[in-house]
C-alpha positions in Angstrom: 193.1 -15.3 -24.3 192.9 -12.6 -26.9 196.1 -12.0 -28.9 196.6 -8.6 -30.5 199.7 -7.0 -32.0 200.4 -5.2 -28.7 200.4 -8.4 -26.7 202.6 -10.1 -29.4 205.1 -7.3 -29.4 205.2 -7.5 -25.6 205.9 -11.2 -25.8 208.5 -10.7 -28.5 210.2 -8.1 -26.4 210.3 -10.4 -23.4 211.8 -13.2 -25.5 214.3 -10.7 -27.0 212.9 -11.3 -30.5 212.3 -8.9 -33.3 209.7 -9.5 -36.1 208.7 -7.5 -39.1 205.0 -6.8 -39.5 204.5 -9.8 -41.8 206.4 -12.1 -39.5 204.3 -10.8 -36.6 201.1 -11.8 -38.3 202.5 -15.3 -39.0 203.8 -15.7 -35.5 200.4 -14.5 -34.2 198.5 -17.1 -36.2 200.9 -19.9 -35.0 200.5 -18.8 -31.4 196.7 -18.8 -31.7 196.8 -22.4 -33.0 199.0 -23.4 -30.1 196.7 -21.8 -27.6 193.6 -23.4 -29.2 195.3 -26.8 -28.9 196.1 -26.2 -25.3 192.5 -25.2 -24.7 191.4 -28.6 -26.2 193.6 -30.4 -23.6 191.8 -28.7 -20.8 188.6 -30.4 -21.9 190.1 -33.9 -21.4 188.8 -35.7 -18.3 191.9 -36.7 -16.3 190.1 -37.6 -13.1 191.7 -40.6 -11.4 194.7 -40.7 -13.7 198.1 -40.5 -12.0 200.5 -38.0 -13.5 203.2 -39.6 -15.8 206.6 -39.1 -14.3 208.6 -41.7 -16.3 208.0 -42.9 -19.8 208.9 -46.5 -19.1 209.1 -48.8 -16.1 212.7 -49.6 -16.8 215.2 -48.9 -13.9 218.7 -47.9 -14.6 221.3 -50.3 -13.3 224.2 -48.3 -12.1 227.6 -49.6 -11.2 229.5 -48.6 -8.1 232.2 -46.1 -8.5 235.6 -47.6 -8.6 238.8 -45.7 -7.9 241.4 -46.2 -10.6 244.8 -44.6 -10.7 245.4 -42.6 -13.8 248.6 -41.3 -15.3 251.4 -39.9 -13.2 252.0 -36.3 -13.7 255.5 -36.9 -15.2 254.1 -39.4 -17.7 251.3 -37.0 -18.8 253.7 -34.1 -19.2 256.0 -36.3 -21.4 253.2 -36.2 -24.1 252.8 -32.5 -24.0 254.2 -30.4 -26.8 255.2 -27.8 -24.2 255.2 -27.9 -20.4 256.5 -25.8 -17.5 257.4 -27.9 -14.5 253.9 -29.0 -13.3 251.7 -27.5 -16.0 250.9 -27.9 -19.7 251.8 -24.8 -21.8 249.1 -23.8 -24.3 248.8 -20.8 -26.6 247.0 -17.8 -25.2 243.3 -17.8 -26.1 241.8 -14.9 -24.1 242.7 -11.3 -25.1 241.9 -8.1 -23.2 
């Protein structure tokens, strides 16, 4: 793949990035190195090798969900600095 300034500017636009001319040169050089490395990976013979799905053979041991009763509404509202019948009162955060 040939990378020129036009292609780099298109990629930058798609990624919503802006670069100066100097930064564009540096980014272009880095991207060329990445592409060269990926091209090296294409030359590796992977015939007969299964794709790696998990990094280890460990299996997660999960516990069963258990229903536990939490605080009653009245007890939770006792700890609130301000409440209104069934609800916590909090300062307004969103403005129009």
